C-alpha positions in Angstrom: -8.6 -9.9 -6.3 -5.1 -10.7 -7.4 -3.1 -7.7 -8.6 0.2 -7.7 -10.5 3.1 -6.1 -8.7 4.7 -3.2 -10.5 7.8 -1.6 -9.0 8.7 2.1 -9.4 12.3 2.3 -10.5 12.6 -1.2 -11.8 9.5 -1.6 -14.0 8.1 1.9 -14.4 8.8 5.6 -13.7 6.2 8.0 -12.4 5.7 10.8 -14.9 2.9 12.6 -13.0 0.7 11.9 -10.0 -2.5 13.6 -9.0 -5.3 12.8 -6.5 -7.2 10.4 -8.8 -4.3 8.6 -10.5 -0.8 8.5 -12.0 0.9 8.6 -15.4 3.6 5.9 -15.8 6.2 4.9 -18.4 8.3 1.8 -18.6 9.4 -1.2 -20.6 6.7 -3.6 -19.2 3.3 -4.1 -20.8 0.3 -3.5 -18.7 -3.3 -4.3 -19.8 -6.1 -1.8 -19.5 -8.8 -3.0 -17.2 -6.4 -4.9 -14.9 -5.5 -4.1 -11.4 -1.9 -3.5 -10.3 -0.1 -2.9 -7.0 2.2 0.0 -7.5 5.1 -0.4 -5.1 7.8 2.2 -4.4 10.6 0.5 -2.4 12.4 3.8 -1.8 9.6 5.1 0.4 7.9 1.8 1.3 4.6 2.8 -0.3 2.1 0.6 -2.0 -1.1 1.7 -3.8 -3.6 -0.3 -5.8 -4.6 1.1 -9.2 -6.6 0.2 -12.3 -4.8 0.4 -15.6 -6.9 2.8 -17.6 -4.8 3.4 -20.7 -1.5 1.8 -21.8 0.2 2.2 -25.2 3.5 2.3 -27.0 5.1 5.6 -26.2 8.4 5.4 -28.1 10.3 2.8 -30.1 14.1 2.6 -29.7 17.1 0.3 -30.1 16.4 -1.4 -26.8 12.7 -2.0 -27.7 9.5 -0.1 -26.9 8.8 2.1 -24.0 5.2 2.0 -22.9 3.3 4.8 -21.2 -0.2 5.2 -19.8 -2.5 6.2 -17.0 -3.7 4.3 -14.0 -6.5 5.4 -11.6 -6.2 4.8 -7.9 -8.6 2.3 -6.6 -11.1 4.0 -4.3 -11.9 1.0 -2.2 -12.4 -2.7 -2.4 -15.2 -3.7 -4.8 -15.3 -0.2 -6.5 -13.4 -1.0 -9.6 -16.0 0.4 -12.0 -16.2 4.1 -12.8 -18.8 6.1 -10.9 -20.5 9.5 -11.3 -19.3 11.6 -14.2 -16.8 9.0 -15.3 -19.5 6.4 -16.1 -21.3 8.8 -18.6 -18.0 9.4 -20.4 -17.5 5.7 -20.9 -21.0 4.8 -21.9 -21.0 6.8 -25.1 -23.8 9.1 -26.5 -26.3 6.3 -26.9 -26.2 5.2 -23.3 -25.3 8.4 -21.4 
């Protein structure tokens, strides 16, 4: 699986991080459903994440700033939601 490289500091800023994922903001557009490699060169860290939600956060003179949520990848081949997450995505007719 090929993942896009997204650099903390250059491409995005981390707004909040928790055990299951991270909230980001930046000037780049990410696509929900796509996998990214989030790289932080300051600490030499790399984590793979699934873009869950990405939208325009604010509009300004220098263009839009996007924001959204990414969920950490749990392991290779486990990109789809599991457990309680699957029911939330399926909707009332399929849950």
